N, C-alpha and C positions, 0 to 999 in steps of 0.2 A: 654371561659375558666371558669370553675367552681371556684368561690371564696370560700376558706375554711371557712371563718367566716360566710358567708351567708348559706352555707350548714350546718355548725355546729348548727346555730340557728334553722334551720328547723328540724334537727335531734333531737335536745333537746326537741322538742314538743312530740316525741313519745318514747324516752328513757330518763331515769333520767339523768339530765345534768352532773352529776359527771362521767358518763360513756361515755361522748362525749368529745373528745380532739381535739383542733385545734392549740395548741401551738407547734411550731416546735420541741422544746426540748422534750415535752411529746410524740410527734409522732416519734421521731428519732429511738427508739428501734424497730419500725415496718417498717424500710426501707427495700426495696427489691433491691438488686444489687446497693446499694448506693442511691436509689431514695426514698426520704422521702415523705410519703403521706400527703395530705393537712389536713386530719383529720382522726381520728379513732373512732370507736364506738363498744360497747359491749352490744348487746341486750340480754335480759334475758328470752325471750320466743319466741315461733314460731311466734306469732302474731306481736311481736316487730320486729323480723327479716323481716317479710313480709312488715311491714310499712317502715322500713329502705330502703329496695330495691325499694319500690314505690317512695319514696322521691328521692332516688339517680337517678332513671330514669327521674323524673320530672326536676331535675337539670342537667341532662346530665353528671353525675359523673361516672368516671371509678372506678370500685370496684374490690378489691382483698380480698378473704377470708384469715383468719389467724387463725390457730389452735394453735399448739405449736411452730410454726416457724422453725421446724426442716428440712423442705424440700424446703425452699424458694430460695436456690441456684440452684434448678432445673429450667430450662427454661430461656428464654431470659429476659433481663431487660424489665419492663413494658413500653409500648408505652406511657401510661398515668397512673397516680396513684393519684386519688383524695381522695379515701376513702378506708381504711382497716377495714373490718368487722371482729372483734375478736369474737371467739366462746367460750371463757373461761367461760361464764355464762350459756352456754347451756351444762352443764356437769352432769346432773342428771341421775340416773338410773330410767327410766320412768316406766318400767314394767319388772318383772322377774317372770317366772313360773318355779321354780326349778324342779317340777315333769315332766314338758314337755321339759326341757332343752332348753328353749328359753329366750331371754332377749331383751329389747328395751332400748337404751341409747341415750343421747344427743351427738351431734357430737363433742362437746368440751371436752368430758371426756378423759383424758389420758389413754392409754391402761394399764399402770402400776397401776393406781387407780382401773381400772376394774379388774385386776388380784387380787388385795387386797380384793375387794368386793366379788369376786367369791370364794376365797380360803376357807372360812368357810363352803361353800356349797359343797366343793370338786368338783367344776366344773371349766372349763376353756374355753377361746376363744384362740385356739392354734396358735397365731401369735406372733412372737418374733422379732419385728423390732428394729432398733437402737433407743437409747435414750427413753426408754419406759416411764420414768417419765414425759416427755414432749410431746411425739408424741400422737396426739389425734386421736380418731376414724374417725372423718370426714377427717382429713388430710391423714390418712393411706388409706382410701377408694379413695379419690380424686387422690392420686398419685400411686395407685396400688402397695403399698409397700409390701415387703415380708420379710421373715426371714429364718434362717437355717432350721427350721422344715417344710418348704414348701414341702419337700420330702414326709413327712408322712401325712400332713394335708391339703396341698394346700394353697390357699390364701384366703383373705376375700371374694373374688368373690364366692368361693364355700360355704362359711359359711353364706353369706348374704341372709336373707329371706324377708326383708322389708326395705323400705327407705322413708324418708320424706325430700323433698327439697323445696327451695324457688327459683323461677325463676326470671329472670332479672326485670320483671315488678312488682314483689311482689306476683305473684300467687303461692299458696301452691299446691304442687303436691305430690302424694303418689303412691308407687308401692309395691306390695307384701303385707305381713301382719305378723302375729305372729304364723303362722303354717308352719311347715317344707315343707309339700307338698302343693304347691300353683301353679296351672298351668293355671289359668284363665287369659286371655288377654295377651298383649305383656309383655315381661320380661324387663320392663323399668329400673329395679334396676341396671342391668349390664351396662347400658349406662353411668351411673355416675362413675363407677369404672374406674379410670385412666383418668378422664376427666379434671383433673388439674384446677378445678374451672372455666371452660369456659362455662358450660351449665347452672349451677345453684349452689346455695350454699347448701351444705348438712346440714340439721338441726338435724336429728336423724336417727338411723339405728337399725334394728332388726337382730338378729343372732341366729343360732342354736349353742348350746353349746355341749361340750363333758365332760364326767367325767374325773377328774384328774386321771392319771395313778397311779396304786398302787405302782409301782416301776419304777426307771429310773437309768441308768448308762451310762457312756461314756468311750469309748476306744480311746486313743490318740496314733496313730501309726505313727512312724517317719521313713522316708526313705532317702536313700542317693541320689536318683535320682527321678525326677518327673515321669519318665516312669514306675518305679516300683509301685508308688502310683496309677497311672491310670490303670495299669494292675490289681491291686487288686480291684479297683472299678469296672472294667469290670467283673471280676470274681464274685464279690459280687452281681452284678446285675443279674447274671445267677443262683443264688441260690434262695432258698425259704425264705431267711432272709428278714426282713422288717424293717430296721432301720428308725427312724423318721427324722434323719438328717445325711448327709454324706458330710462334708465340707472339701474341699481341701485348705490347707494353704501353701503359699510359704514361703521362708526363711524370708523375711521382715515381713510377718504377724506373723510368729512364734516369731521373736524378739520382735515385738510389744506386744505380749501376755506374754513375759517373758520366752520363751522356746528356747532351742538351736536345731539346725538341719537344714538340707537343705530344707525339706518340710515335711508335715504331713497330715494325714487324721484324722479328729475328727468325730467319729461315735457314734451316740446316739441310744439307745434302750429304749422303754417305754412299759409298760403294766403290765401283771401279773409277779410276781417275778420269777417264773420258766422260763417264756419266755425271760425275760431280761437276766437271767443267761445263757440260751442257746445261746443268741446272743453274749454275751461277750466271751464265750468259743469258739464258732465257728468263730467269726470274728478275734479273736486273732490267731487262727490256720491258718486262711486264710492270715493274715498279715505275719506270719512266713513263709508260703510257697512262699510269694512274696518278700522275702528278706528284711522285715522291720528291721531297725537297733535297734528298741526298741518299746515296747508297754507299756502303762501306763493306768491303770483303775482309773477313777474318780467317786466319789459318793457324794451324798448329797450337802452340801454347796459348796464344791470345784467344783463339776460338774456344778451346777447352775451358779456360778460365771464365769466359763469358757465360757458358752454359751452367757451370757450377754455381755462379752467382744468380742466374735466372732461377735455377731450381730452388735456391735458398730463399727466394722471395715468398714462397708459400710455407716457410717453416713456422711451426706453432709452438716453439719452445721458449723464446725470449721475446715476448710481445711487450711493447711499451705499456705503461699504465693507461687505463681507460681506452684500450685498443682491442678490437676483436679481429680475428681472421675468419672469414667466411668462405665456404665453398658453395658455388652456385652451379647447377647443372640444368641444361636445356638443349634444345635443338640448335645446331650450328647457325641456322638462319636467324635465331633470336638473340645471338650473343651481342650484336651491335646495340640493340635496344637495351639489353641487360646492363651493358657497360655504361650507357647514358643514365640509366636509372640509378645505378650505384653511385656514379659521380654526383648526381643531384641529391641523393640521400645524404652523402657525406657532407656536402655543402650546407644542407638544411640543418645538420646537427653540428655545425661549427668546425668542420675539419676537411681533410682531403683524403680521398681514397687512393691507395696504392694498389694497382691491379696488374696481374699477368693472366693471360687467358690462352688456354689451349683451344683457340677459337674453332678450328675445324673438327674438334672433338666435342664442342658444346660445353666447355668447362671454364669457369672463371674463379680465380682466387683473388680475394680483395681484403686488404688490411684497412680498416676504417675506424673512426671514433665510435665508442659505445654511446648510444643516445641515453638521455636521462631515464627514459623507460626502455630498458634493454630489449623487452619483448617486441619493440618496434622493428627489430631486425627481421622478425618473422615475415614481414611484408615484402622483403626482397624476393624477386622472382627466382624460383627454382632453388631455394635455400636447402642444401643437403645437411650441412652442419655448421656450427659456429664454435670457435675456440677462443678462450680467454679466461680471465680471472674475475670478471665482474659477475655479481650474483644475478640470477634470473635471466641469463642468456637463453635464447631458444636453441639449445645445444643440438637438437636433431631436426629442426625444421618442422614440417607437418608430418602427421602420422603416415607411414609408408603403406603402399599396397601390400597385402599379404600379412598384415600385422598380427592377426589372430593365429595364422599358421606359424609365424615366428615365435609367438608365445608358447605354442604347443611344442615346438622343437626345443625351446629352452627348458620347458618342464620335463621333457624326456631326458635331456642330457644332464641337467643340473637341478633335480627336483627340490633340493634344499636351498637353492639360490645362493650358493657360496662363491661362485666365480664372478668377480667384478660386480657385486650387487649394487643396483641403483645407477650404474654409470651409463648404461646404454638406454635405449628407449624404455620408458616405464613398463614394468612387467617383464623385461628381458635383461 
């Protein structure tokens, strides 16, 4: 077993001692599922990160990466937790080419800080995850996080053009570059997207950027029944309209946001002012044809605040006791049925579901009570993961396709099983 003091002394030879902690009180804020690491460290450079992982391997230490800590309830409790590697000091903008719409940033940079940096350049990285002031670029990549504007812009997987990682033994590896069209060799970048820190620690990433839209507006359409809302979504999908977000909100979600109603659709349009106006008019008419009980247009600060709060509905950091957050994935045509099944499940187990759905992407986030037998959550359709503190949650749903191949990749990248051991799917 790795001794924290011994490991900390070794680590203090490669990183300034004030950034190495082995005191249990100082390490407690970095606990994962109640397990406190033996020590923590915050390297300030790619070279220091590589040296840290080399020493960790020499000492047989189990390592977990930590960005903003916003996704640490995802996944099983760690089998071992000797060292938490914090990326907070890897937070610089490394390179920015405004004319080329490309940027390279450290993995520890919060996406909210990146937004602030890009705003004067009238550019954006169009991802709107929960808790943007804390959620870091590396953590968002590692957990394949998304946001309501996934409909219009996709995920970081589509925006990523280059990546730098450090593997378990300290080897630095790079993929892609700083150009948008890069087709040479294997697309290793995508391997780390959604790898949950099991293959390497992400140190930096390069992205293609987009210009900030000249205008944006949101239409909040309320309905008396979910069926009417989903009928409108289906009709919207058949038109030439291209909203950048179309979020279904159930009654509990509306209450959380401070609105009344049985359910609603939040529809966002971005682009040239004339195009935004056309979307607002046409979508309002579509809502009226599908028996909307009311429509409300939001602009400027009011609109931006609403989407920040909608994004936070799927946060997995501060869940109430006996509550789980689940992500369900299916075909867009099945989401209405999924929503009804989740509502019924929550009622059966004595509570209410709070749901937001990227319905035209086939994704539902639901906050609901943990049943007496937590494994019952596995029966929810399309369960991809569950987050929470209750024991025996079905953290990863059913075994994914390609599981054997995933195990082989893990064995190749981390043969000693030191990176986030036990947190991802068993054997990975």
